N, C-alpha and C positions, 0 to 999 in steps of 0.2 A: 579526284574524279570518283563518280558513282557507277559502277557497272551495271548496265541493264536499266539506266533511267531514261524513259521515254519524255521527249520534250513537250511542253505546252505549245500547241499549234496557234499561230497568230494568223487568223484568216481575214483575208481581204474581202470585206462584203460591201464596201461602197467605195467607188473610184471617183476621182476628180482630176483636175489639172490636166496634165499632157496625156494621161491614160484614159480621159474621157473626152479628148479633143477639145478641152477648155469649155465644154458645154455646162459644167455642173460647178462645184466648189473649186476654190483655188488650190486646196489641198489635195494631194494626190492619192492618199490611201487612208482609209478608216478600217481598223481591224477589230475583231473580237478575239479575246484570249479566255477560253474556258479553264481557268486555273483551278476552279472548285470541283472540277470532276474527279471520280476516283480512279479512272483509268484513261489511257489515251483513247480507247475504243469509244468510252462514254464521252469524252470531250468532243469526239468527232460527230457523234450523235447529236449533242447539243448544239454544236456548231451548225449543222445541216438544219436543224429545227429553227434556229434563229434566222438562218438565211431564207428560209421559206417564210417565216412569219414576217421579216422585213418586207419580203416582196408584197405581202398582203397589206402591210402598213402603208407603203408607198402606193400601191394601187388605190386604196381607201382615200389617200390624200390627192389623188388625181395626177400622180407622177407617172411617167413611163418607166418600165423596168427593163430597158436595154441594158447590156453589160459592157464593161470596159475591158481594157487589155488583160486584167489579171482576174477576170470572172466577177468582180463586184458590180453591184448596180450603179448606173452612172445617171441619176436623175438630174434635171435642172432644179437647183435650189437657189433660195434667197439670200443666204448668208453661208459662212463657212461654219457656223454652229449648228445650222439645221441638220446636217448628217448625224451629229451627235445625239440630237433630240429624237430623230427617228430611230437610231440604233438602240437607244435605251427603251423605246416602245416596243421594238422587235425582241428584245431580251425578255420583257415582261410578257409579251404576247406568247412566247414559247414557254412560259411557266417559269422563268428563271429569275433570280435576284441580281440586278446590276450592282457591280461592286463585290458582293459576296461570292456569287458563283462565276461570274463573267466580267472581266475588265475590258477596257477599250484602248487600243493603240493606235496612234496617229503617225503617218509620214507626209507631213506637208510638202516635202521635197522643195524647200525654200529657195535653193538656187535658182529654180525655174522662173521665179517672179521677183528676183532681186535685180536691181538695175541702178546704177549710180549712187549707191549706198542706201537705196531705200527699198522696201518691200511693197510691190504693187499688188494689193488685194482687190482685183478686178471685180469680183462678186459683190463687194461692199463699197465700191467706187471710193476708195481711199488708199493713200500710201503711209507706211509706218517706218519709223527708225528701229534699230535693233531693240532698244529699251521699250518702245511701244509694243513691239511683238512679244517681248518677254512679259509685259504686263498682260497682254491678251491671252497668252499661254496660261499665265498663273490664274486668271479668271476662270478659264476652261477647267483647268485642273481642280480648282475649288467647286466647280458646279457639277462635273461628270466623273464617273468611275475611270479616270484616265490612269493607266499604269505605265505607259511607255510612250515616249515621243522621239521619233526619229527625224533628223535633219530639220529640226525646228528653225534653225538659222542657216544662211548660205555657207558654202564650202569655203569662202575666202573670208568670211567675217568671224575670225578667231577672237576679237576682242568681245564680240556679242555673245559668242558661245561662253566665255568665261563669266558673263553677267548671268546668262541662263542656268549655268551649273550652280552658281553661287544662290541663285534664287529658287531653284526647283530640283536641284541634284540631290538632296536628301528626302525629296517626297516621291520621285518617280524616275524611272530608268530614262536617261538621256542618250540616245544612240546616234553614233556618227557613221554616216554611210558615205555621202559625197565627200564629207570632211576628211575621212581616213582612207577610202577606197581599198580597204583590206591590206593596206601597206604598214609595215611594221615601224618604219620612219616616221609616218604621220600619226600612227597610234602612239608611239613614244613621245611625240611632242603634245599630243592630247593629254597624255598622263603627267608630263612635267608641268603643263600649264593649266591642269585641272579644268580642261574644256568640256568634258562629257563624263560619263561612268560606264559607257558600254560602247562596243563597235559592231556593226554589221559586217558578216563574214561572207564574201562571195568567192567561191572557189575559181571560177573563171575569169574573174575581175584581176586577181593578182598573177593568175597564170599557172601555179604549180600547186600540188598537194602539199609539198614541203613548206612553201611559204604561207600557205593557208594555216596549216597546223602551228607554225611558228607565231602567226597573228593571234590565233586562239590562245595558245599557251601564255603569250605576253599579257594578255587581257586577264586570264585567270589567275596568273602570279600576283596581280596587283589588286584583286577582288573585283574587276570590272566584269560587266556582263559581255558575253560574245554570242550574238544572234546569227546563226546560219541563215542564208537568204537564197532563193531562187533569183532569176534574172527575169524582167518583163518579156523578153523574147526567149521563151523556154522551150525544152524539148520534154519527152516523156521519159528520159533517163532519171532513175530515181536514186543515184548514187548518194546524194546530198542528205537523203533521209538516213542511210546507213552511217554516214559520216557525222551526223548529229548526235546519234546514240553513242558512236566510238568515242568522240571527243567531249561527250556530256556537256554540251552547251546549254542544255535546260530548254530552250525554245528555238522554234523554227518558223520562219516566214516563207510560205510557199503559195500564196494565192487563196482564192475562194474555193468552197467545196463545190467546185464547177469546172469544166473543161479539163479534158484527159491529161494535159501536161501538168496540171496542178493536182488533180485527185490521185495520180499515180503515186506521188511522194507520200501522200497520207495513207494509201492503201499499202504501201511497203511497210510503213511504221506500224500499222496494225498486224501485218504479217510478223514483224520483229517481236512486237509485244507477245503474240500468240506463241512464237518459237521459244521465247524466254520463259514462259510460263509463270511459275511461282517466283522466279527471280526478278520479273519485270517490276519496275515501280515507275510511277508518273510523277513527273517533277513538281507539278501543282504550283502553290504560291511560292515555293523556294526557287522557282526559275529565274526570279527576277532579283536584281542586286539591291533593289530597296524594297523594304517589307510593304505588302499590300495594305492599304490604309483602311480596308472595309471589313 
């Protein structure tokens, strides 16, 4: 562990799926990861500039700019790829380089549209098998600066996860959330079966700080990523910000740079960075378990 290391914020700037009342993309979250910044404070400035630039891009394209449960914009889109296209435009409009300065993370929350062994992509009016979903993700990863994919397949699709990891596990971070639910027994199974290379960590999901620390340490011992996360129904309590630095998880997922219950975590991390002074370090590209490809 590296004392004083500030995490890369993974900011949810476009919402879909259940978080947008199924009005937009089938995929639940699209995030920006400003890993090219020199400090956490600069990362947050970049993220805020991207957020506002994205609003302009969406308005120019005739989209509405209402926000979803986690503060990201929730426009109606014609495909699940369109959010990636507009986010790249937003990054560029903010004067930053997609891939070099800022990566994109996705959380499709695939369990939400998995039924009878098939993935129902309502936005695109088609259903897919596990392998077809992996093919689709591979295309997206080869086209856009994606650095992390969470819940790319459903929580019960263990065979599919193994294929996903074989195909993409050397290129990007593959995060299990619904798959592992911060439970060390499920994480241990994922390690044995090589289902992913990272786990999402939610303190109030497993229920105790002791079990949360155990889950993080299990991931770190085997070279997996451990990404601390907020919950969709969140409060203004900022403890997970302190926990992220204390456990040196390297990245934190806690919503858009909007809405008080999201922003409070980011403000606390900036206070921690300020308190640490010259001892503060920003995780940057080293936050992710797979080297950034750009």
